[in-house]
C-alpha positions as CSV (number, residue, x, y, z in Angstrom):
1,M,0.0,0.0,0.0
2,P,1.7,3.2,-1.1
3,E,1.9,6.1,1.3
4,E,-0.3,9.0,0.7
5,K,1.0,12.5,1.2
6,Y,-0.6,14.5,3.9
7,H,-3.2,16.7,2.3
8,R,-4.5,19.7,4.2
9,T,-7.2,21.8,2.8
10,T,-6.9,25.6,3.1
11,I,-9.3,28.4,2.5
12,D,-8.7,32.0,1.8
13,C,-9.0,34.3,4.8
14,S,-11.5,36.6,3.1
15,K,-14.1,33.8,3.5
16,I,-13.6,33.6,7.3
17,Y,-12.9,37.4,7.8
18,P,-16.5,38.5,8.7
19,H,-16.9,35.7,11.2
20,T,-13.5,36.4,12.8
21,K,-14.3,40.2,13.0
22,E,-17.6,39.5,14.7
23,L,-15.9,37.1,17.2
24,V,-13.3,39.7,18.0
25,D,-16.0,42.4,18.4
26,R,-18.0,40.1,20.7
27,C,-14.9,39.1,22.8
28,G,-13.3,42.5,22.9
29,T,-9.8,41.8,21.7
30,A,-8.0,39.6,19.3
31,E,-6.3,37.8,22.1
32,D,-9.6,37.1,23.9
33,A,-11.1,35.9,20.7
34,A,-8.1,33.6,20.0
35,E,-8.3,32.1,23.5
36,Y,-12.1,31.6,23.1
37,A,-11.7,29.9,19.7
38,L,-8.6,27.9,20.8
39,V,-6.4,29.3,18.1
40,S,-3.3,31.5,18.3
41,P,-3.6,35.3,18.5
42,Q,-1.3,35.5,15.4
43,T,-3.8,33.5,13.4
44,I,-6.6,36.0,14.4
45,R,-4.5,39.0,13.5
46,R,-3.4,37.4,10.2
47,I,-7.0,36.8,9.2
48,L,-8.0,40.3,10.1
49,N,-5.1,41.8,8.1
50,G,-5.9,39.3,5.3
51,I,-2.9,40.0,3.0
52,H,-2.0,36.8,1.1
53,C,-3.6,34.7,3.8
54,T,-5.0,31.2,4.0
55,V,-6.0,29.1,7.0
56,Q,-6.7,25.4,7.4
57,Q,-10.3,24.3,7.3
58,A,-10.0,23.0,10.9
59,T,-9.0,26.5,12.1
60,A,-11.8,28.1,10.2
61,R,-14.2,25.6,11.7
62,K,-12.9,26.4,15.2
63,I,-13.6,30.1,14.7
64,I,-17.1,29.5,13.3
65,I,-18.0,27.2,16.2
66,A,-16.6,29.7,18.7
67,L,-18.7,32.5,17.2
68,E,-21.8,30.3,17.3
69,H,-21.2,29.5,21.0
70,R,-20.4,33.2,21.8
71,R,-23.7,34.3,20.1
72,K,-25.6,31.7,22.2
73,E,-23.9,32.9,25.4
74,D,-24.7,36.5,24.6
75,R,-28.3,35.6,24.0
76,T,-28.5,33.6,27.2
77,I,-27.1,36.3,29.4
78,K,-28.8,39.0,27.4
79,Q,-25.5,41.0,27.1
80,V,-23.4,41.9,24.2
81,H,-19.9,43.3,24.5
82,N,-19.8,47.1,24.2
83,R,-17.2,46.9,21.4
84,F,-19.7,44.9,19.3
85,L,-22.5,47.3,20.0
86,N,-20.3,50.2,19.0
87,A,-19.3,48.5,15.8
88,R,-22.9,47.9,14.9
89,R,-23.9,51.5,15.6
90,K,-21.0,52.7,13.5
91,Q,-22.0,50.5,10.6
92,A,-25.6,51.7,10.8
93,Q,-24.4,55.3,10.7
94,L,-22.2,54.6,7.7
95,E,-25.1,53.0,5.9
96,E,-27.4,55.9,6.8
97,Q,-24.8,58.4,5.4
98,Q,-24.5,56.4,2.2
99,M,-28.3,56.4,1.8
100,S,-28.5,60.1,2.3
101,L,-25.7,60.6,-0.3
102,L,-27.5,58.5,-2.8
103,G,-30.7,60.4,-2.2
104,Y,-33.0,57.6,-1.0
């Protein structure tokens, strides 16, 4: 039986970026998000910077599962981290400004 080479599947960081960003916003810092998702802080920073970046599917899976659990925790305790709330408010303001510029 011939040996098969180890095959790891990687994905582009742009696909996991929105999930990682939300996790960081919910946790407060990249370090807290990394600890929560059981990945290294460098991995979180690399995804957020996103320049020529790929991650293993297993790492992406950890981040998505961590985000799912964090959302569930936030709903259970009816609390969302202030940084996440501020990010949502800022996004809403930007969208409102864009709509006013477009004349809608």
